[in-house]
C-alpha positions as CSV (number, residue, x, y, z in Angstrom):
1,M,78.9,-34.3,-11.5
2,T,76.3,-33.8,-14.4
3,L,74.7,-31.3,-12.1
4,A,77.8,-29.3,-11.3
5,L,78.5,-29.0,-15.1
6,I,75.1,-27.6,-15.8
7,I,75.4,-24.9,-13.2
8,L,78.9,-24.2,-14.4
9,R,77.9,-24.0,-18.1
10,S,74.9,-21.8,-17.3
11,L,77.0,-19.4,-15.2
12,R,79.7,-19.0,-17.8
13,Q,76.8,-18.7,-20.8
14,H,75.4,-15.6,-18.6
15,L,78.8,-14.3,-17.2
16,L,77.9,-10.7,-17.2
17,S,74.7,-10.9,-15.3
18,T,76.4,-13.3,-13.1
19,V,79.4,-11.0,-12.1
20,I,76.8,-8.0,-11.6
21,T,74.6,-10.0,-9.5
22,A,77.5,-11.2,-7.5
23,L,79.0,-7.9,-7.0
24,S,75.6,-6.6,-5.6
25,I,75.3,-9.6,-3.2
26,A,78.8,-8.8,-2.0
27,L,78.1,-5.1,-1.4
28,A,74.9,-6.1,0.6
29,G,76.5,-8.5,2.4
30,G,79.6,-6.4,3.2
31,L,77.4,-3.6,4.7
32,L,75.4,-6.1,6.6
33,M,78.3,-7.4,8.2
34,S,79.9,-3.9,8.7
35,V,76.9,-2.4,10.2
36,W,76.5,-5.1,12.7
37,V,80.0,-5.4,13.8
38,V,80.5,-1.7,14.4
39,K,77.3,-1.6,16.3
40,V,78.3,-4.4,18.4
41,Q,81.9,-3.4,18.7
42,S,81.3,0.2,19.3
43,Q,78.7,-0.5,22.1
44,T,80.9,-3.0,23.9
45,T,84.4,-0.9,23.5
46,F,82.7,2.6,24.4
47,T,81.1,1.0,27.6
48,Q,84.1,-0.8,28.7
49,V,86.8,2.0,27.9
50,N,87.3,4.1,31.1
51,T,91.2,4.6,30.8
52,G,91.4,3.0,34.3
53,F,89.0,5.2,36.1
54,D,85.7,4.8,37.8
55,A,84.3,8.2,37.9
56,V,84.8,11.7,36.7
57,L,84.1,14.7,39.0
58,G,83.6,18.2,37.0
59,A,81.2,21.1,37.1
60,R,77.7,21.0,37.6
61,G,76.0,19.9,34.1
62,S,75.5,16.7,32.2
63,K,77.3,13.6,33.3
64,L,77.6,12.6,29.5
65,Q,79.0,15.6,28.5
66,L,81.5,15.3,31.3
67,V,82.7,11.8,30.5
68,L,82.8,12.4,26.8
69,N,85.2,15.4,27.5
70,A,87.2,14.1,30.2
71,I,87.6,10.4,29.2
72,F,87.1,10.5,25.6
73,H,88.3,13.9,24.8
74,L,85.1,15.0,22.9
75,E,82.8,17.9,23.4
76,A,83.7,20.8,25.5
77,S,84.4,21.0,29.0
78,P,81.0,21.8,31.1
79,G,83.2,24.3,33.1
80,N,86.1,24.4,35.7
81,L,86.1,23.5,39.5
82,P,88.7,25.0,41.8
83,F,91.7,23.2,42.7
84,S,90.6,23.0,46.2
85,D,87.7,20.7,45.2
86,Y,90.5,18.3,43.6
87,E,92.4,18.3,46.8
88,F,89.2,17.7,48.9
89,I,88.3,14.6,46.8
90,K,92.0,13.3,46.7
91,R,92.2,13.0,50.4
92,H,88.5,11.6,50.7
93,P,89.1,7.9,52.3
94,A,86.8,6.4,49.6
95,V,89.1,7.8,46.8
96,K,91.9,5.2,45.8
97,L,93.5,7.9,43.4
98,A,92.5,11.2,41.8
99,I,94.0,12.8,39.0
100,P,93.3,16.4,37.9
101,I,93.2,17.3,34.1
102,A,92.8,20.9,32.4
103,V,91.8,21.4,28.7
104,G,91.5,24.3,26.6
105,D,94.1,24.3,23.8
106,N,95.0,22.4,20.7
107,L,97.9,21.5,18.7
108,R,96.7,21.7,15.1
109,G,93.4,20.0,15.9
110,Y,94.6,17.5,18.4
111,R,93.8,18.5,22.1
112,I,96.2,19.3,24.6
113,V,95.3,18.2,28.1
114,G,97.2,19.3,31.3
115,T,97.7,16.8,34.0
116,I,100.2,15.2,36.6
117,P,102.7,12.6,36.0
118,E,100.8,10.1,38.3
119,L,98.6,9.5,35.3
120,F,101.1,7.7,33.6
121,S,103.2,6.2,36.6
122,E,100.0,5.1,38.7
123,V,97.1,4.3,36.4
124,E,96.6,1.1,34.6
125,Y,94.6,2.0,31.7
126,A,93.4,-1.9,31.3
127,P,94.0,-4.6,33.9
128,G,98.0,-5.0,34.4
129,R,98.6,-2.7,31.9
130,K,100.2,1.1,32.3
131,F,101.0,3.6,29.9
132,A,104.7,2.9,28.2
133,F,106.8,5.0,26.2
134,S,107.9,4.0,22.4
135,S,110.3,6.8,22.7
136,G,111.7,9.0,25.2
137,Q,110.4,9.7,28.9
138,L,108.0,11.5,30.9
139,F,107.8,15.1,31.0
140,N,109.1,17.5,34.0
141,P,106.2,18.7,35.8
142,A,107.9,22.1,36.2
143,A,109.0,22.7,32.5
144,K,107.4,23.4,29.2
145,E,107.5,19.7,28.0
146,A,105.0,17.4,26.4
147,V,104.2,13.8,25.8
148,L,102.4,12.8,22.6
149,G,99.8,10.0,22.3
150,S,101.1,7.6,19.5
151,F,98.2,8.4,17.0
152,A,98.6,12.2,17.9
153,A,102.3,11.9,17.1
154,Q,101.8,9.8,14.0
155,K,99.3,12.4,12.4
156,L,101.3,15.6,13.5
157,G,104.7,14.1,12.3
158,L,106.6,14.8,15.7
159,H,109.1,12.9,17.2
160,T,110.9,13.0,20.5
161,G,113.1,16.0,20.7
162,D,110.7,18.3,18.4
163,T,109.1,21.6,19.5
164,F,105.8,23.0,19.1
165,H,103.5,25.9,19.8
166,P,100.2,25.3,21.3
167,F,97.0,26.8,19.7
168,H,94.3,28.5,21.9
169,G,90.9,26.9,22.2
170,L,89.6,23.3,21.1
171,I,89.3,24.1,17.5
172,Y,92.3,24.8,15.4
173,D,92.9,28.3,14.3
174,E,96.5,29.2,13.2
175,K,95.6,33.0,14.3
176,N,95.3,31.7,18.1
177,Q,99.1,30.6,18.5
178,H,100.6,30.7,22.0
179,A,104.0,32.2,22.3
180,E,105.2,29.3,24.4
181,T,107.4,26.5,23.1
182,Y,107.1,23.0,24.1
183,L,109.4,20.3,23.8
184,V,108.5,16.8,22.9
185,T,110.3,14.4,25.5
186,G,108.3,11.3,24.9
187,V,105.8,9.3,22.6
188,L,103.6,6.6,24.2
189,A,103.3,3.6,23.0
190,P,99.8,2.7,21.2
191,S,97.2,1.8,24.1
192,N,94.0,1.8,22.0
193,T,92.5,4.4,24.1
194,P,91.5,7.9,23.7
195,A,94.8,8.6,25.6
196,D,96.4,8.1,22.2
197,K,95.0,11.1,20.3
198,V,96.0,13.6,23.2
199,V,99.0,16.1,23.4
200,W,99.7,15.8,27.3
201,I,101.7,18.6,29.0
202,P,102.1,19.5,32.8
203,L,98.9,20.8,34.4
204,H,100.6,24.0,35.7
205,G,101.8,24.6,32.0
206,L,98.1,24.6,30.8
207,Q,96.7,26.5,33.7
208,T,99.2,29.3,33.2
209,M,99.4,29.4,29.4
210,S,99.4,33.0,27.9
211,G,96.1,34.2,26.8
212,H,94.3,32.3,29.6
213,D,92.3,34.0,32.6
214,P,94.5,34.6,35.2
215,R,91.6,34.0,37.6
216,A,91.3,30.5,36.5
217,A,94.9,29.8,37.0
218,T,94.3,27.2,39.7
219,D,91.1,25.6,38.4
220,V,90.9,22.2,36.8
221,S,88.3,21.0,34.1
222,A,87.7,17.9,35.7
223,V,89.2,15.1,38.2
224,L,89.5,11.3,36.8
225,I,88.8,9.1,40.0
226,Q,89.6,5.4,41.0
227,L,87.4,4.5,43.8
228,R,88.2,1.9,46.6
229,S,84.9,0.1,46.2
230,P,81.7,0.2,44.2
231,T,79.7,1.4,47.1
232,A,81.9,4.7,47.5
233,G,80.6,5.6,44.2
234,F,77.2,5.5,45.3
235,M,78.0,7.5,48.5
236,L,79.8,10.1,46.4
237,D,77.0,10.3,44.0
238,M,74.7,11.0,46.8
239,M,77.0,13.7,48.2
240,Y,77.7,15.4,44.9
241,N,74.5,14.9,42.7
242,K,71.6,14.6,45.3
243,Q,72.8,16.6,48.3
244,G,75.1,19.2,46.5
245,N,74.2,21.4,43.8
246,R,77.7,22.7,42.6
247,L,79.5,19.8,40.9
248,T,78.6,16.6,39.1
249,F,80.0,13.3,40.1
250,A,79.7,11.0,36.8
251,Y,79.7,7.5,37.9
252,P,79.7,4.6,36.8
253,I,81.4,5.5,33.3
254,G,80.2,2.3,31.6
255,A,76.6,2.9,32.6
256,I,76.5,6.6,31.3
257,M,78.0,5.6,28.0
258,A,75.5,3.0,27.6
259,E,72.9,5.8,28.0
260,L,74.2,7.3,24.9
261,F,74.0,4.0,22.8
262,N,70.4,3.8,24.4
263,K,69.6,7.1,22.9
264,I,71.1,6.4,19.5
265,G,69.9,2.9,19.5
266,W,67.1,4.0,16.6
267,F,70.1,4.9,14.2
268,D,71.6,1.4,14.6
269,Q,67.9,-0.1,13.8
270,V,67.7,2.3,10.9
271,L,71.2,1.1,9.4
272,T,70.3,-2.5,10.2
273,L,66.9,-2.4,8.3
274,I,68.8,-0.6,5.3
275,S,71.1,-3.3,5.3
276,Y,68.4,-6.0,5.2
277,L,66.8,-4.2,2.7
278,V,69.7,-4.2,0.4
279,A,70.2,-7.9,1.1
280,L,66.4,-8.5,0.0
281,V,66.9,-6.2,-3.1
282,S,70.4,-8.1,-4.2
283,A,68.4,-11.4,-3.7
284,G,65.6,-10.1,-6.0
285,G,68.4,-9.3,-8.3
286,V,69.3,-12.9,-8.5
287,L,65.7,-13.9,-9.0
288,V,65.2,-11.2,-12.0
289,A,68.6,-12.3,-13.8
290,I,67.7,-16.0,-13.7
291,Y,64.1,-15.6,-14.6
292,N,64.9,-13.1,-17.5
293,S,67.4,-15.8,-18.7
294,M,64.9,-18.6,-19.0
295,A,63.4,-17.7,-22.5
296,A,66.9,-18.4,-23.7
297,R,67.2,-21.4,-21.9
298,R,64.1,-23.2,-22.8
299,R,65.4,-25.1,-25.7
300,D,68.6,-26.1,-23.6
301,I,66.3,-27.3,-20.8
302,A,63.9,-29.3,-23.5
303,I,67.2,-30.9,-24.7
304,L,68.3,-32.2,-21.3
305,R,64.9,-33.5,-20.5
306,A,65.0,-35.3,-23.7
307,L,68.4,-36.8,-22.6
308,G,67.1,-38.1,-19.6
309,A,67.2,-35.4,-17.1
310,R,64.3,-35.4,-14.7
311,R,62.1,-32.2,-13.7
312,R,63.5,-32.5,-10.1
313,M,67.0,-32.3,-11.5
314,I,66.5,-29.1,-13.5
315,F,64.6,-27.6,-10.7
316,G,67.5,-28.4,-8.5
317,A,69.9,-27.0,-10.9
318,I,68.2,-23.6,-11.0
319,V,68.2,-23.2,-7.2
320,L,71.5,-24.2,-6.8
321,E,72.8,-22.0,-9.5
322,A,70.9,-19.2,-7.7
323,A,72.6,-20.3,-4.3
324,T,76.1,-20.6,-6.2
325,I,75.8,-17.0,-7.2
326,G,74.9,-16.0,-3.6
327,L,77.9,-18.0,-2.5
328,L,80.7,-16.2,-5.2
329,G,78.8,-12.9,-3.9
330,M,79.5,-13.8,-0.3
331,I,83.1,-14.7,-0.6
332,V,83.5,-11.3,-2.3
333,A,81.5,-9.7,0.6
334,F,84.3,-10.2,3.1
335,L,86.4,-8.0,0.9
336,A,83.9,-5.4,1.2
337,Y,83.5,-5.8,4.5
338,A,87.2,-5.3,5.1
339,V,87.2,-2.1,3.1
340,I,83.9,-0.5,4.7
341,L,85.0,-1.4,8.3
342,S,88.4,-0.5,8.1
343,G,87.3,3.0,6.7
344,V,84.8,3.2,9.6
345,A,87.3,2.1,12.3
346,A,89.8,4.9,10.9
347,I,87.3,7.4,11.5
348,I,86.3,6.2,14.8
349,R,90.0,6.1,15.8
350,A,90.7,9.5,14.7
351,Q,87.8,10.9,16.6
352,T,88.1,9.0,19.7
353,G,91.4,7.0,19.8
354,V,89.6,3.7,20.1
355,L,90.7,1.0,17.7
356,L,87.8,-1.6,16.5
357,N,89.4,-5.0,15.5
358,A,87.6,-5.7,12.2
359,W,88.6,-9.3,12.3
360,A,87.3,-10.2,15.8
361,Y,85.0,-12.8,15.2
362,N,81.3,-11.8,15.5
363,P,78.5,-14.4,14.8
364,V,77.4,-12.2,11.8
365,M,80.4,-13.3,9.9
366,L,78.4,-16.9,10.0
367,W,74.8,-16.1,9.7
368,A,74.9,-13.4,7.2
369,P,76.5,-15.7,4.4
370,V,74.4,-18.4,5.3
371,G,71.3,-16.2,5.4
372,M,72.3,-14.5,2.2
373,I,72.9,-17.9,0.3
374,A,69.8,-19.2,1.4
375,L,67.9,-15.9,0.5
376,C,69.4,-16.1,-3.1
377,A,68.4,-19.9,-3.2
378,L,64.8,-18.6,-2.3
379,G,65.1,-16.3,-5.0
380,G,65.8,-19.0,-7.3
381,L,62.5,-21.1,-6.7
382,L,60.3,-19.0,-9.3
383,P,62.6,-19.3,-12.2
384,A,63.3,-23.0,-11.2
385,W,59.4,-23.5,-11.3
386,K,59.3,-22.1,-14.6
387,A,62.1,-24.5,-15.5
388,Y,60.1,-27.3,-14.3
389,R,57.1,-26.6,-16.2
390,T,59.1,-26.3,-19.3
391,D,57.3,-28.2,-22.1
392,V,59.7,-30.6,-23.8
393,A,57.8,-31.1,-27.4
394,Q,57.1,-27.4,-27.8
395,N,60.7,-26.3,-27.3
396,L,62.2,-28.9,-29.2
397,A,60.0,-28.1,-32.2
398,P,62.0,-26.8,-35.2
399,V,62.5,-23.0,-35.2
400,S,61.1,-21.7,-38.6
């Protein structure tokens, strides 16, 4: 009890430095946890999200570009492939389901993707889960109708029954508006997949949109494929990528996305290193704050010693004070973590449609607070040693 009172009194006496130091620790701890969770969750999510497909068939080019464009609706399409290639792969005995898509237009920055109704009626974007509607129904494949992903509908302010004009190209330019008017027949329920940020229209509607090259009216941008077995994927990989030279077969999707994270792994390491350095600087701030206050504490320490406090008790009080500042900082760090990760998650969802779970348990939520508190306690060792060596007689002498 006496030790706790000593710590509490010291924290109150140096309230300003305590608050500032605790806030620096909160920022360091929040940043460290955020970087770690974003790194882990992003890699796990993007290597597992495939919207229910095993592979993508597209024009000859980069597999990564093909997957980013067809699955995550990022990047530009590497090119088109004839509709006959879709019909061939659709009938292949190794293929369970093939869904063609066509891209090239947008609605105020949100991609418009042409496809067929089977994407919504046959595909499970996750085991046991098909796309569902929060309102309305699926478009008529022969009409100028559209279905909006939940995030796109929210940001565009569109609802079932509204109409819109598409814009040519993947980049929004109000000068490139198409003449066609589309009716929103439905809005998808949130799926936390890239489909949430897409405006879906019938495949034929995008192929024949005014201003598009009529020679490409029967082309598709890519074919999303479900395979009957993993061995089928390797067989088609051999056929298209090694024996052929016209098309690209991107398989498996998870491994291709893992390559992306391997390429940018250095960036994660830099962010993590920065977080560690911020944590060390914050712990150093605890050391400086307490050490600089030792001159003002010498008389108090001498009085405590004269009243019977042992050197070990004084030493322990200073170390525990430093640890307490770390504890206070790490309590606030979870608020900083929530703010930082919510902002990052909002950006990732806006760009990819994938939602990170800020409060999903990660071991960093345990070892980061423990590590920071221990680091702060370590920072308190030097001022504690100085307090341990305080001369009682000299500091109790009357001040002239």
